[in-house]
All heavy atoms as atom14 arrays in JSON, in Angstrom:
{
  "sequence": "MNINREWHLNNKMPKNPTLKQRIQWHLEHEKNCQCRPIPEKLLEKIAKIKAESNNE",
  "atom14_mask": [
    [1, 1, 1, 1, 1, 1, 1, 1, 0, 0, 0, 0, 0, 0],
    [1, 1, 1, 1, 1, 1, 1, 1, 0, 0, 0, 0, 0, 0],
    [1, 1, 1, 1, 1, 1, 1, 1, 0, 0, 0, 0, 0, 0],
    [1, 1, 1, 1, 1, 1, 1, 1, 0, 0, 0, 0, 0, 0],
    [1, 1, 1, 1, 1, 1, 1, 1, 1, 1, 1, 0, 0, 0],
    [1, 1, 1, 1, 1, 1, 1, 1, 1, 0, 0, 0, 0, 0],
    [1, 1, 1, 1, 1, 1, 1, 1, 1, 1, 1, 1, 1, 1],
    [1, 1, 1, 1, 1, 1, 1, 1, 1, 1, 0, 0, 0, 0],
    [1, 1, 1, 1, 1, 1, 1, 1, 0, 0, 0, 0, 0, 0],
    [1, 1, 1, 1, 1, 1, 1, 1, 0, 0, 0, 0, 0, 0],
    [1, 1, 1, 1, 1, 1, 1, 1, 0, 0, 0, 0, 0, 0],
    [1, 1, 1, 1, 1, 1, 1, 1, 1, 0, 0, 0, 0, 0],
    [1, 1, 1, 1, 1, 1, 1, 1, 0, 0, 0, 0, 0, 0],
    [1, 1, 1, 1, 1, 1, 1, 0, 0, 0, 0, 0, 0, 0],
    [1, 1, 1, 1, 1, 1, 1, 1, 1, 0, 0, 0, 0, 0],
    [1, 1, 1, 1, 1, 1, 1, 1, 0, 0, 0, 0, 0, 0],
    [1, 1, 1, 1, 1, 1, 1, 0, 0, 0, 0, 0, 0, 0],
    [1, 1, 1, 1, 1, 1, 1, 0, 0, 0, 0, 0, 0, 0],
    [1, 1, 1, 1, 1, 1, 1, 1, 0, 0, 0, 0, 0, 0],
    [1, 1, 1, 1, 1, 1, 1, 1, 1, 0, 0, 0, 0, 0],
    [1, 1, 1, 1, 1, 1, 1, 1, 1, 0, 0, 0, 0, 0],
    [1, 1, 1, 1, 1, 1, 1, 1, 1, 1, 1, 0, 0, 0],
    [1, 1, 1, 1, 1, 1, 1, 1, 0, 0, 0, 0, 0, 0],
    [1, 1, 1, 1, 1, 1, 1, 1, 1, 0, 0, 0, 0, 0],
    [1, 1, 1, 1, 1, 1, 1, 1, 1, 1, 1, 1, 1, 1],
    [1, 1, 1, 1, 1, 1, 1, 1, 1, 1, 0, 0, 0, 0],
    [1, 1, 1, 1, 1, 1, 1, 1, 0, 0, 0, 0, 0, 0],
    [1, 1, 1, 1, 1, 1, 1, 1, 1, 0, 0, 0, 0, 0],
    [1, 1, 1, 1, 1, 1, 1, 1, 1, 1, 0, 0, 0, 0],
    [1, 1, 1, 1, 1, 1, 1, 1, 1, 0, 0, 0, 0, 0],
    [1, 1, 1, 1, 1, 1, 1, 1, 1, 0, 0, 0, 0, 0],
    [1, 1, 1, 1, 1, 1, 1, 1, 0, 0, 0, 0, 0, 0],
    [1, 1, 1, 1, 1, 1, 0, 0, 0, 0, 0, 0, 0, 0],
    [1, 1, 1, 1, 1, 1, 1, 1, 1, 0, 0, 0, 0, 0],
    [1, 1, 1, 1, 1, 1, 0, 0, 0, 0, 0, 0, 0, 0],
    [1, 1, 1, 1, 1, 1, 1, 1, 1, 1, 1, 0, 0, 0],
    [1, 1, 1, 1, 1, 1, 1, 0, 0, 0, 0, 0, 0, 0],
    [1, 1, 1, 1, 1, 1, 1, 1, 0, 0, 0, 0, 0, 0],
    [1, 1, 1, 1, 1, 1, 1, 0, 0, 0, 0, 0, 0, 0],
    [1, 1, 1, 1, 1, 1, 1, 1, 1, 0, 0, 0, 0, 0],
    [1, 1, 1, 1, 1, 1, 1, 1, 1, 0, 0, 0, 0, 0],
    [1, 1, 1, 1, 1, 1, 1, 1, 0, 0, 0, 0, 0, 0],
    [1, 1, 1, 1, 1, 1, 1, 1, 0, 0, 0, 0, 0, 0],
    [1, 1, 1, 1, 1, 1, 1, 1, 1, 0, 0, 0, 0, 0],
    [1, 1, 1, 1, 1, 1, 1, 1, 1, 0, 0, 0, 0, 0],
    [1, 1, 1, 1, 1, 1, 1, 1, 0, 0, 0, 0, 0, 0],
    [1, 1, 1, 1, 1, 0, 0, 0, 0, 0, 0, 0, 0, 0],
    [1, 1, 1, 1, 1, 1, 1, 1, 1, 0, 0, 0, 0, 0],
    [1, 1, 1, 1, 1, 1, 1, 1, 0, 0, 0, 0, 0, 0],
    [1, 1, 1, 1, 1, 1, 1, 1, 1, 0, 0, 0, 0, 0],
    [1, 1, 1, 1, 1, 0, 0, 0, 0, 0, 0, 0, 0, 0],
    [1, 1, 1, 1, 1, 1, 1, 1, 1, 0, 0, 0, 0, 0],
    [1, 1, 1, 1, 1, 1, 0, 0, 0, 0, 0, 0, 0, 0],
    [1, 1, 1, 1, 1, 1, 1, 1, 0, 0, 0, 0, 0, 0],
    [1, 1, 1, 1, 1, 1, 1, 1, 0, 0, 0, 0, 0, 0],
    [1, 1, 1, 1, 1, 1, 1, 1, 1, 0, 0, 0, 0, 0]
  ],
  "atom14_positions": [
    [[-23.54, 1.96, -9.31], [-22.31, 2.62, -9.14], [-21.73, 3.03, -10.58], [-21.82, 2.19, -11.45], [-21.28, 1.65, -8.53], [-21.55, 1.31, -7.12], [-20.22, 0.31, -6.48], [-21.02, -0.25, -5.01], [0.0, 0.0, 0.0], [0.0, 0.0, 0.0], [0.0, 0.0, 0.0], [0.0, 0.0, 0.0], [0.0, 0.0, 0.0], [0.0, 0.0, 0.0]],
    [[-21.43, 4.26, -10.7], [-20.9, 4.72, -11.94], [-19.43, 4.71, -11.92], [-18.75, 5.06, -10.92], [-21.34, 6.17, -12.14], [-22.82, 6.33, -12.28], [-23.45, 5.36, -12.81], [-23.41, 7.4, -11.85], [0.0, 0.0, 0.0], [0.0, 0.0, 0.0], [0.0, 0.0, 0.0], [0.0, 0.0, 0.0], [0.0, 0.0, 0.0], [0.0, 0.0, 0.0]],
    [[-18.81, 4.24, -12.99], [-17.4, 4.18, -13.15], [-16.94, 5.23, -14.14], [-17.51, 5.37, -15.27], [-16.86, 2.77, -13.52], [-15.35, 2.72, -13.46], [-17.43, 2.28, -14.89], [-14.78, 1.31, -13.6], [0.0, 0.0, 0.0], [0.0, 0.0, 0.0], [0.0, 0.0, 0.0], [0.0, 0.0, 0.0], [0.0, 0.0, 0.0], [0.0, 0.0, 0.0]],
    [[-15.91, 5.96, -13.8], [-15.27, 6.96, -14.69], [-14.18, 6.21, -15.38], [-12.98, 6.23, -14.89], [-14.86, 8.15, -13.86], [-14.26, 9.28, -14.71], [-13.88, 9.03, -15.9], [-14.27, 10.5, -14.17], [0.0, 0.0, 0.0], [0.0, 0.0, 0.0], [0.0, 0.0, 0.0], [0.0, 0.0, 0.0], [0.0, 0.0, 0.0], [0.0, 0.0, 0.0]],
    [[-14.39, 5.58, -16.47], [-13.54, 4.79, -17.2], [-12.25, 5.6, -17.55], [-11.11, 5.12, -17.38], [-14.14, 4.13, -18.41], [-13.27, 3.23, -19.13], [-14.04, 2.64, -20.31], [-13.66, 1.22, -20.51], [-14.14, 0.17, -19.95], [-15.13, 0.31, -19.13], [-13.6, -1.04, -20.17], [0.0, 0.0, 0.0], [0.0, 0.0, 0.0], [0.0, 0.0, 0.0]],
    [[-12.41, 6.81, -18.09], [-11.33, 7.66, -18.53], [-10.42, 8.01, -17.34], [-9.19, 7.9, -17.49], [-11.89, 8.95, -19.14], [-10.81, 9.74, -19.75], [-11.24, 10.97, -20.46], [-12.47, 10.99, -20.9], [-10.52, 11.98, -20.59], [0.0, 0.0, 0.0], [0.0, 0.0, 0.0], [0.0, 0.0, 0.0], [0.0, 0.0, 0.0], [0.0, 0.0, 0.0]],
    [[-11.0, 8.32, -16.15], [-10.15, 8.57, -15.02], [-9.32, 7.36, -14.61], [-8.08, 7.48, -14.34], [-10.99, 9.03, -13.84], [-10.15, 9.55, -12.72], [-9.72, 10.72, -12.47], [-9.68, 8.7, -11.63], [-8.94, 10.8, -11.38], [-8.88, 9.53, -10.79], [-9.67, 7.42, -11.27], [-8.2, 9.1, -9.65], [-9.09, 6.9, -10.18], [-8.33, 7.79, -9.37]],
    [[-9.92, 6.23, -14.62], [-9.17, 5.0, -14.25], [-8.01, 4.72, -15.18], [-7.0, 4.25, -14.85], [-10.14, 3.77, -14.21], [-10.82, 3.68, -12.87], [-10.26, 2.98, -11.85], [-12.03, 4.17, -12.46], [-11.11, 3.07, -10.77], [-12.2, 3.76, -11.17], [0.0, 0.0, 0.0], [0.0, 0.0, 0.0], [0.0, 0.0, 0.0], [0.0, 0.0, 0.0]],
    [[-8.33, 4.88, -16.53], [-7.24, 4.67, -17.52], [-6.08, 5.57, -17.32], [-4.92, 5.17, -17.54], [-7.81, 4.78, -18.92], [-8.83, 3.68, -19.32], [-9.43, 4.06, -20.7], [-8.11, 2.31, -19.43], [0.0, 0.0, 0.0], [0.0, 0.0, 0.0], [0.0, 0.0, 0.0], [0.0, 0.0, 0.0], [0.0, 0.0, 0.0], [0.0, 0.0, 0.0]],
    [[-6.33, 6.78, -16.96], [-5.31, 7.83, -16.78], [-4.69, 7.89, -15.37], [-3.75, 8.68, -15.19], [-5.83, 9.2, -17.15], [-6.14, 9.21, -18.67], [-5.41, 8.8, -19.47], [-7.25, 9.85, -18.97], [0.0, 0.0, 0.0], [0.0, 0.0, 0.0], [0.0, 0.0, 0.0], [0.0, 0.0, 0.0], [0.0, 0.0, 0.0], [0.0, 0.0, 0.0]],
    [[-5.23, 7.2, -14.42], [-4.72, 7.27, -13.05], [-4.61, 5.88, -12.4], [-5.38, 5.52, -11.45], [-5.7, 8.13, -12.19], [-5.75, 9.59, -12.77], [-4.97, 10.4, -12.32], [-6.77, 9.82, -13.57], [0.0, 0.0, 0.0], [0.0, 0.0, 0.0], [0.0, 0.0, 0.0], [0.0, 0.0, 0.0], [0.0, 0.0, 0.0], [0.0, 0.0, 0.0]],
    [[-3.63, 5.19, -12.81], [-3.44, 3.86, -12.29], [-2.8, 3.95, -10.86], [-1.98, 4.83, -10.64], [-2.45, 3.03, -13.19], [-2.97, 2.89, -14.62], [-3.87, 1.74, -14.7], [-4.24, 1.51, -16.21], [-5.41, 0.8, -16.36], [0.0, 0.0, 0.0], [0.0, 0.0, 0.0], [0.0, 0.0, 0.0], [0.0, 0.0, 0.0], [0.0, 0.0, 0.0]],
    [[-3.17, 3.0, -10.03], [-2.54, 2.96, -8.73], [-1.08, 2.53, -8.96], [-0.81, 1.58, -9.71], [-3.27, 1.92, -7.84], [-2.6, 1.58, -6.51], [-2.74, 2.82, -5.3], [-4.53, 2.48, -4.79], [0.0, 0.0, 0.0], [0.0, 0.0, 0.0], [0.0, 0.0, 0.0], [0.0, 0.0, 0.0], [0.0, 0.0, 0.0], [0.0, 0.0, 0.0]],
    [[-0.1, 3.16, -8.27], [1.28, 2.78, -8.46], [1.47, 1.24, -8.01], [0.78, 0.8, -7.16], [2.04, 3.69, -7.57], [1.13, 4.84, -7.34], [-0.28, 4.32, -7.41], [0.0, 0.0, 0.0], [0.0, 0.0, 0.0], [0.0, 0.0, 0.0], [0.0, 0.0, 0.0], [0.0, 0.0, 0.0], [0.0, 0.0, 0.0], [0.0, 0.0, 0.0]],
    [[2.46, 0.68, -8.6], [2.86, -0.67, -8.19], [3.52, -0.62, -6.87], [4.42, 0.2, -6.71], [3.74, -1.27, -9.29], [3.93, -2.79, -9.07], [4.65, -3.41, -10.23], [4.56, -4.92, -10.11], [4.81, -5.58, -11.34], [0.0, 0.0, 0.0], [0.0, 0.0, 0.0], [0.0, 0.0, 0.0], [0.0, 0.0, 0.0], [0.0, 0.0, 0.0]],
    [[3.07, -1.45, -5.94], [3.6, -1.43, -4.59], [3.55, -0.04, -3.96], [4.64, 0.51, -3.49], [5.04, -1.96, -4.54], [5.13, -3.38, -5.04], [4.29, -4.28, -4.7], [6.15, -3.67, -5.85], [0.0, 0.0, 0.0], [0.0, 0.0, 0.0], [0.0, 0.0, 0.0], [0.0, 0.0, 0.0], [0.0, 0.0, 0.0], [0.0, 0.0, 0.0]],
    [[2.46, 0.58, -3.93], [2.36, 1.93, -3.34], [2.65, 2.1, -1.9], [2.37, 1.19, -1.1], [0.9, 2.35, -3.62], [0.17, 1.03, -3.56], [1.13, 0.01, -4.17], [0.0, 0.0, 0.0], [0.0, 0.0, 0.0], [0.0, 0.0, 0.0], [0.0, 0.0, 0.0], [0.0, 0.0, 0.0], [0.0, 0.0, 0.0], [0.0, 0.0, 0.0]],
    [[3.15, 3.23, -1.52], [3.35, 3.49, -0.13], [2.03, 3.87, 0.5], [1.0, 4.06, -0.23], [4.28, 4.76, 0.07], [3.63, 5.89, -0.53], [5.65, 4.54, -0.5], [0.0, 0.0, 0.0], [0.0, 0.0, 0.0], [0.0, 0.0, 0.0], [0.0, 0.0, 0.0], [0.0, 0.0, 0.0], [0.0, 0.0, 0.0], [0.0, 0.0, 0.0]],
    [[1.9, 3.9, 1.83], [0.65, 4.32, 2.42], [0.23, 5.67, 1.96], [-0.99, 5.88, 1.6], [0.72, 4.28, 3.97], [-0.49, 4.75, 4.78], [-1.7, 3.84, 4.38], [-0.16, 4.7, 6.2], [0.0, 0.0, 0.0], [0.0, 0.0, 0.0], [0.0, 0.0, 0.0], [0.0, 0.0, 0.0], [0.0, 0.0, 0.0], [0.0, 0.0, 0.0]],
    [[1.12, 6.6, 1.93], [0.79, 8.02, 1.41], [0.29, 7.96, -0.06], [-0.73, 8.66, -0.27], [2.06, 8.88, 1.5], [1.79, 10.31, 1.11], [3.06, 11.13, 1.29], [2.82, 12.59, 0.87], [4.01, 13.43, 1.06], [0.0, 0.0, 0.0], [0.0, 0.0, 0.0], [0.0, 0.0, 0.0], [0.0, 0.0, 0.0], [0.0, 0.0, 0.0]],
    [[0.84, 7.18, -0.94], [0.39, 7.06, -2.28], [-0.96, 6.46, -2.33], [-1.88, 6.92, -3.08], [1.36, 6.26, -3.08], [2.67, 6.88, -3.51], [3.62, 5.97, -4.11], [3.81, 4.81, -3.73], [4.26, 6.47, -5.2], [0.0, 0.0, 0.0], [0.0, 0.0, 0.0], [0.0, 0.0, 0.0], [0.0, 0.0, 0.0], [0.0, 0.0, 0.0]],
    [[-1.23, 5.4, -1.52], [-2.55, 4.79, -1.48], [-3.59, 5.78, -1.0], [-4.66, 5.9, -1.62], [-2.57, 3.58, -0.5], [-1.85, 2.39, -1.03], [-1.98, 1.3, -0.08], [-3.35, 0.76, -0.03], [-3.92, 0.41, 1.12], [-3.26, 0.27, 2.26], [-5.24, 0.05, 1.1], [0.0, 0.0, 0.0], [0.0, 0.0, 0.0], [0.0, 0.0, 0.0]],
    [[-3.35, 6.53, 0.0], [-4.24, 7.55, 0.5], [-4.5, 8.54, -0.49], [-5.7, 8.91, -0.81], [-3.84, 8.16, 1.79], [-3.8, 7.18, 2.96], [-4.57, 9.36, 2.15], [-3.1, 7.61, 4.25], [0.0, 0.0, 0.0], [0.0, 0.0, 0.0], [0.0, 0.0, 0.0], [0.0, 0.0, 0.0], [0.0, 0.0, 0.0], [0.0, 0.0, 0.0]],
    [[-3.5, 9.15, -1.16], [-3.65, 10.12, -2.21], [-4.47, 9.58, -3.33], [-5.4, 10.31, -3.89], [-2.32, 10.64, -2.74], [-1.61, 11.41, -1.72], [-0.18, 11.82, -2.17], [0.43, 11.05, -2.96], [0.27, 12.98, -1.71], [0.0, 0.0, 0.0], [0.0, 0.0, 0.0], [0.0, 0.0, 0.0], [0.0, 0.0, 0.0], [0.0, 0.0, 0.0]],
    [[-4.23, 8.4, -3.79], [-4.95, 7.84, -4.93], [-6.41, 7.66, -4.64], [-7.32, 8.04, -5.37], [-4.36, 6.48, -5.33], [-4.91, 5.9, -6.55], [-4.51, 6.09, -7.87], [-6.17, 5.13, -6.73], [-5.34, 5.51, -8.78], [-6.32, 4.91, -8.09], [-6.99, 4.6, -5.84], [-7.42, 4.13, -8.6], [-8.09, 3.85, -6.32], [-8.3, 3.64, -7.64]],
    [[-6.71, 7.02, -3.39], [-8.12, 6.88, -3.08], [-8.89, 8.18, -2.86], [-10.1, 8.21, -3.18], [-8.23, 5.99, -1.83], [-7.99, 4.51, -2.12], [-9.06, 3.8, -2.71], [-6.95, 3.7, -2.03], [-8.57, 2.55, -2.87], [-7.36, 2.51, -2.45], [0.0, 0.0, 0.0], [0.0, 0.0, 0.0], [0.0, 0.0, 0.0], [0.0, 0.0, 0.0]],
    [[-8.18, 9.23, -2.33], [-8.9, 10.5, -2.15], [-9.26, 11.11, -3.47], [-10.39, 11.61, -3.69], [-8.11, 11.45, -1.26], [-7.91, 11.06, 0.21], [-6.97, 11.97, 0.91], [-9.29, 11.0, 0.9], [0.0, 0.0, 0.0], [0.0, 0.0, 0.0], [0.0, 0.0, 0.0], [0.0, 0.0, 0.0], [0.0, 0.0, 0.0], [0.0, 0.0, 0.0]],
    [[-8.33, 11.0, -4.38], [-8.6, 11.52, -5.78], [-9.69, 10.66, -6.45], [-10.49, 11.17, -7.16], [-7.31, 11.54, -6.6], [-6.42, 12.66, -6.26], [-7.08, 14.0, -6.47], [-7.67, 14.3, -7.5], [-6.92, 14.85, -5.49], [0.0, 0.0, 0.0], [0.0, 0.0, 0.0], [0.0, 0.0, 0.0], [0.0, 0.0, 0.0], [0.0, 0.0, 0.0]],
    [[-9.6, 9.36, -6.24], [-10.54, 8.47, -6.84], [-11.94, 8.77, -6.37], [-12.86, 8.86, -7.16], [-10.23, 6.97, -6.45], [-11.17, 6.0, -6.98], [-12.1, 5.37, -6.12], [-11.34, 5.53, -8.23], [-12.79, 4.55, -6.84], [-12.37, 4.59, -8.16], [0.0, 0.0, 0.0], [0.0, 0.0, 0.0], [0.0, 0.0, 0.0], [0.0, 0.0, 0.0]],
    [[-12.06, 9.07, -5.02], [-13.41, 9.42, -4.49], [-13.96, 10.67, -5.15], [-15.22, 10.79, -5.43], [-13.24, 9.57, -2.99], [-14.61, 9.75, -2.24], [-14.44, 9.83, -0.81], [-13.57, 10.6, -0.33], [-15.06, 8.97, -0.08], [0.0, 0.0, 0.0], [0.0, 0.0, 0.0], [0.0, 0.0, 0.0], [0.0, 0.0, 0.0], [0.0, 0.0, 0.0]],
    [[-13.06, 11.63, -5.48], [-13.54, 12.85, -6.08], [-13.97, 12.7, -7.53], [-14.8, 13.44, -8.05], [-12.35, 13.9, -6.07], [-12.0, 14.46, -4.73], [-10.82, 15.37, -4.86], [-10.27, 15.7, -3.55], [-9.05, 16.51, -3.69], [0.0, 0.0, 0.0], [0.0, 0.0, 0.0], [0.0, 0.0, 0.0], [0.0, 0.0, 0.0], [0.0, 0.0, 0.0]],
    [[-13.36, 11.73, -8.24], [-13.55, 11.59, -9.63], [-14.37, 10.37, -10.08], [-14.69, 10.27, -11.33], [-12.16, 11.49, -10.34], [-11.46, 12.82, -10.14], [-11.75, 13.79, -10.88], [-10.51, 12.88, -9.3], [0.0, 0.0, 0.0], [0.0, 0.0, 0.0], [0.0, 0.0, 0.0], [0.0, 0.0, 0.0], [0.0, 0.0, 0.0], [0.0, 0.0, 0.0]],
    [[-14.6, 9.47, -9.21], [-15.3, 8.22, -9.62], [-16.0, 7.66, -8.45], [-15.43, 7.62, -7.37], [-14.28, 7.16, -10.19], [-15.0, 5.71, -10.83], [0.0, 0.0, 0.0], [0.0, 0.0, 0.0], [0.0, 0.0, 0.0], [0.0, 0.0, 0.0], [0.0, 0.0, 0.0], [0.0, 0.0, 0.0], [0.0, 0.0, 0.0], [0.0, 0.0, 0.0]],
    [[-17.21, 7.17, -8.61], [-17.96, 6.64, -7.55], [-18.14, 5.15, -7.67], [-19.23, 4.63, -7.27], [-19.37, 7.33, -7.48], [-19.32, 8.78, -6.96], [-18.8, 9.77, -8.1], [-19.31, 9.69, -9.18], [-17.98, 10.62, -7.7], [0.0, 0.0, 0.0], [0.0, 0.0, 0.0], [0.0, 0.0, 0.0], [0.0, 0.0, 0.0], [0.0, 0.0, 0.0]],
    [[-17.23, 4.46, -8.28], [-17.38, 3.01, -8.48], [-17.33, 2.22, -7.2], [-17.84, 1.12, -7.2], [-16.46, 2.56, -9.6], [-14.73, 2.47, -9.1], [0.0, 0.0, 0.0], [0.0, 0.0, 0.0], [0.0, 0.0, 0.0], [0.0, 0.0, 0.0], [0.0, 0.0, 0.0], [0.0, 0.0, 0.0], [0.0, 0.0, 0.0], [0.0, 0.0, 0.0]],
    [[-16.65, 2.69, -6.18], [-16.55, 1.99, -4.91], [-15.99, 2.98, -3.91], [-15.27, 3.96, -4.19], [-15.54, 0.84, -5.07], [-14.21, 1.17, -5.44], [-13.36, 0.0, -5.79], [-12.31, 0.41, -6.58], [-11.1, -0.2, -6.65], [-10.91, -1.26, -6.0], [-10.21, 0.27, -7.41], [0.0, 0.0, 0.0], [0.0, 0.0, 0.0], [0.0, 0.0, 0.0]],
    [[-16.25, 2.69, -2.64], [-15.84, 3.57, -1.53], [-14.36, 3.28, -1.15], [-13.8, 2.24, -1.58], [-16.75, 3.18, -0.38], [-17.14, 1.77, -0.62], [-17.23, 1.68, -2.19], [0.0, 0.0, 0.0], [0.0, 0.0, 0.0], [0.0, 0.0, 0.0], [0.0, 0.0, 0.0], [0.0, 0.0, 0.0], [0.0, 0.0, 0.0], [0.0, 0.0, 0.0]],
    [[-13.78, 4.17, -0.38], [-12.44, 3.94, 0.11], [-12.54, 2.74, 1.1], [-13.42, 2.65, 1.91], [-11.9, 5.18, 0.94], [-11.81, 6.39, -0.07], [-10.6, 4.87, 1.61], [-11.48, 7.7, 0.58], [0.0, 0.0, 0.0], [0.0, 0.0, 0.0], [0.0, 0.0, 0.0], [0.0, 0.0, 0.0], [0.0, 0.0, 0.0], [0.0, 0.0, 0.0]],
    [[-11.58, 1.81, 0.99], [-11.67, 0.65, 1.85], [-11.67, 1.0, 3.33], [-10.96, 1.92, 3.71], [-10.37, -0.15, 1.49], [-9.99, 0.33, 0.1], [-10.51, 1.76, 0.04], [0.0, 0.0, 0.0], [0.0, 0.0, 0.0], [0.0, 0.0, 0.0], [0.0, 0.0, 0.0], [0.0, 0.0, 0.0], [0.0, 0.0, 0.0], [0.0, 0.0, 0.0]],
    [[-12.39, 0.27, 4.14], [-12.6, 0.6, 5.53], [-11.28, 0.66, 6.29], [-11.07, 1.55, 7.15], [-13.53, -0.45, 6.18], [-14.12, -0.02, 7.47], [-15.06, 1.15, 7.42], [-15.75, 1.35, 6.42], [-14.97, 2.01, 8.38], [0.0, 0.0, 0.0], [0.0, 0.0, 0.0], [0.0, 0.0, 0.0], [0.0, 0.0, 0.0], [0.0, 0.0, 0.0]],
    [[-10.36, -0.31, 6.05], [-9.09, -0.27, 6.79], [-8.31, 0.97, 6.4], [-7.53, 1.46, 7.32], [-8.29, -1.58, 6.45], [-8.87, -2.81, 7.11], [-7.93, -3.98, 6.93], [-8.55, -5.16, 7.64], [-7.65, -6.28, 7.74], [0.0, 0.0, 0.0], [0.0, 0.0, 0.0], [0.0, 0.0, 0.0], [0.0, 0.0, 0.0], [0.0, 0.0, 0.0]],
    [[-8.36, 1.43, 5.2], [-7.64, 2.63, 4.81], [-8.26, 3.83, 5.48], [-7.56, 4.8, 5.97], [-7.56, 2.77, 3.33], [-6.63, 3.83, 2.75], [-5.22, 3.64, 3.24], [-6.7, 3.94, 1.23], [0.0, 0.0, 0.0], [0.0, 0.0, 0.0], [0.0, 0.0, 0.0], [0.0, 0.0, 0.0], [0.0, 0.0, 0.0], [0.0, 0.0, 0.0]],
    [[-9.6, 3.88, 5.57], [-10.28, 4.99, 6.3], [-9.86, 5.02, 7.82], [-9.61, 6.09, 8.27], [-11.78, 4.86, 6.19], [-12.4, 5.08, 4.87], [-13.96, 4.75, 4.88], [-12.16, 6.57, 4.49], [0.0, 0.0, 0.0], [0.0, 0.0, 0.0], [0.0, 0.0, 0.0], [0.0, 0.0, 0.0], [0.0, 0.0, 0.0], [0.0, 0.0, 0.0]],
    [[-9.7, 3.84, 8.35], [-9.12, 3.76, 9.72], [-7.8, 4.39, 9.85], [-7.45, 5.07, 10.82], [-9.24, 2.33, 10.22], [-10.58, 1.78, 10.38], [-10.63, 0.29, 10.68], [-9.54, -0.31, 10.86], [-11.76, -0.24, 10.71], [0.0, 0.0, 0.0], [0.0, 0.0, 0.0], [0.0, 0.0, 0.0], [0.0, 0.0, 0.0], [0.0, 0.0, 0.0]],
    [[-6.88, 4.01, 8.88], [-5.54, 4.5, 8.89], [-5.54, 6.08, 8.71], [-4.72, 6.84, 9.38], [-4.7, 3.89, 7.84], [-4.35, 2.44, 8.21], [-3.53, 1.83, 7.07], [-3.28, 0.35, 7.5], [-2.45, -0.32, 6.49], [0.0, 0.0, 0.0], [0.0, 0.0, 0.0], [0.0, 0.0, 0.0], [0.0, 0.0, 0.0], [0.0, 0.0, 0.0]],
    [[-6.4, 6.61, 7.84], [-6.5, 8.01, 7.6], [-6.94, 8.71, 8.89], [-6.38, 9.75, 9.3], [-7.51, 8.35, 6.46], [-6.9, 7.85, 5.1], [-7.74, 9.84, 6.38], [-7.89, 7.87, 4.0], [0.0, 0.0, 0.0], [0.0, 0.0, 0.0], [0.0, 0.0, 0.0], [0.0, 0.0, 0.0], [0.0, 0.0, 0.0], [0.0, 0.0, 0.0]],
    [[-7.91, 8.17, 9.56], [-8.48, 8.74, 10.84], [-7.36, 8.76, 11.88], [-7.15, 9.71, 12.6], [-9.66, 7.93, 11.29], [0.0, 0.0, 0.0], [0.0, 0.0, 0.0], [0.0, 0.0, 0.0], [0.0, 0.0, 0.0], [0.0, 0.0, 0.0], [0.0, 0.0, 0.0], [0.0, 0.0, 0.0], [0.0, 0.0, 0.0], [0.0, 0.0, 0.0]],
    [[-6.57, 7.7, 11.95], [-5.46, 7.58, 12.95], [-4.49, 8.61, 12.65], [-3.92, 9.34, 13.58], [-4.86, 6.24, 12.92], [-3.75, 5.92, 13.93], [-3.2, 4.55, 13.85], [-2.1, 4.44, 14.87], [-1.45, 3.05, 14.8], [0.0, 0.0, 0.0], [0.0, 0.0, 0.0], [0.0, 0.0, 0.0], [0.0, 0.0, 0.0], [0.0, 0.0, 0.0]],
    [[-4.08, 8.8, 11.37], [-3.05, 9.86, 11.03], [-3.62, 11.26, 11.37], [-2.87, 12.1, 11.96], [-2.73, 9.81, 9.57], [-1.97, 8.49, 9.24], [-1.96, 11.01, 9.02], [-1.8, 8.09, 7.78], [0.0, 0.0, 0.0], [0.0, 0.0, 0.0], [0.0, 0.0, 0.0], [0.0, 0.0, 0.0], [0.0, 0.0, 0.0], [0.0, 0.0, 0.0]],
    [[-4.88, 11.55, 11.14], [-5.44, 12.84, 11.44], [-5.46, 13.09, 12.94], [-5.12, 14.13, 13.44], [-6.9, 12.92, 10.88], [-6.91, 13.21, 9.4], [-8.37, 13.37, 8.98], [-8.44, 13.55, 7.45], [-9.82, 13.78, 7.01], [0.0, 0.0, 0.0], [0.0, 0.0, 0.0], [0.0, 0.0, 0.0], [0.0, 0.0, 0.0], [0.0, 0.0, 0.0]],
    [[-5.81, 12.05, 13.74], [-5.83, 12.17, 15.14], [-4.45, 12.41, 15.75], [-4.34, 13.22, 16.66], [-6.41, 10.81, 15.77], [0.0, 0.0, 0.0], [0.0, 0.0, 0.0], [0.0, 0.0, 0.0], [0.0, 0.0, 0.0], [0.0, 0.0, 0.0], [0.0, 0.0, 0.0], [0.0, 0.0, 0.0], [0.0, 0.0, 0.0], [0.0, 0.0, 0.0]],
    [[-3.5, 11.72, 15.22], [-2.05, 11.97, 15.65], [-1.56, 13.34, 15.28], [-0.87, 13.95, 16.14], [-1.19, 10.9, 14.97], [-1.37, 9.5, 15.55], [-0.55, 8.4, 14.84], [0.07, 8.72, 13.79], [-0.61, 7.28, 15.25], [0.0, 0.0, 0.0], [0.0, 0.0, 0.0], [0.0, 0.0, 0.0], [0.0, 0.0, 0.0], [0.0, 0.0, 0.0]],
    [[-1.93, 13.85, 14.13], [-1.52, 15.21, 13.74], [-2.2, 16.23, 14.6], [-1.7, 17.31, 14.84], [-1.75, 15.44, 12.21], [-3.1, 15.55, 11.99], [0.0, 0.0, 0.0], [0.0, 0.0, 0.0], [0.0, 0.0, 0.0], [0.0, 0.0, 0.0], [0.0, 0.0, 0.0], [0.0, 0.0, 0.0], [0.0, 0.0, 0.0], [0.0, 0.0, 0.0]],
    [[-3.44, 15.98, 15.06], [-4.2, 16.95, 15.94], [-3.63, 16.98, 17.35], [-3.74, 17.93, 18.01], [-5.65, 16.56, 15.96], [-6.34, 16.86, 14.73], [-5.92, 17.69, 13.9], [-7.46, 16.24, 14.48], [0.0, 0.0, 0.0], [0.0, 0.0, 0.0], [0.0, 0.0, 0.0], [0.0, 0.0, 0.0], [0.0, 0.0, 0.0], [0.0, 0.0, 0.0]],
    [[-2.91, 15.92, 17.73], [-2.31, 15.81, 19.07], [-0.96, 16.48, 19.14], [-0.37, 16.58, 20.26], [-2.21, 14.41, 19.48], [-3.6, 13.78, 19.82], [-4.51, 14.49, 20.15], [-3.72, 12.49, 19.72], [0.0, 0.0, 0.0], [0.0, 0.0, 0.0], [0.0, 0.0, 0.0], [0.0, 0.0, 0.0], [0.0, 0.0, 0.0], [0.0, 0.0, 0.0]],
    [[-0.38, 16.89, 18.05], [0.92, 17.51, 18.03], [0.89, 18.92, 18.38], [0.04, 19.69, 18.25], [1.64, 17.37, 16.67], [1.98, 15.87, 16.39], [2.53, 15.69, 15.01], [2.61, 16.59, 14.16], [2.93, 14.54, 14.77], [0.0, 0.0, 0.0], [0.0, 0.0, 0.0], [0.0, 0.0, 0.0], [0.0, 0.0, 0.0], [0.0, 0.0, 0.0]]
  ]
}
């Protein structure tokens, strides 16, 4: 696994992030650094949000 140290130094996760902030951070993280995948529970929440928005 490669870590993009510079990206991590410049893009800290906010303290006590909202769900929206967590999702945004992890999506950007995935684009810029491959040190770890998006947590499974967060992927489930993202899928649920997408499914709900498709049903509207």
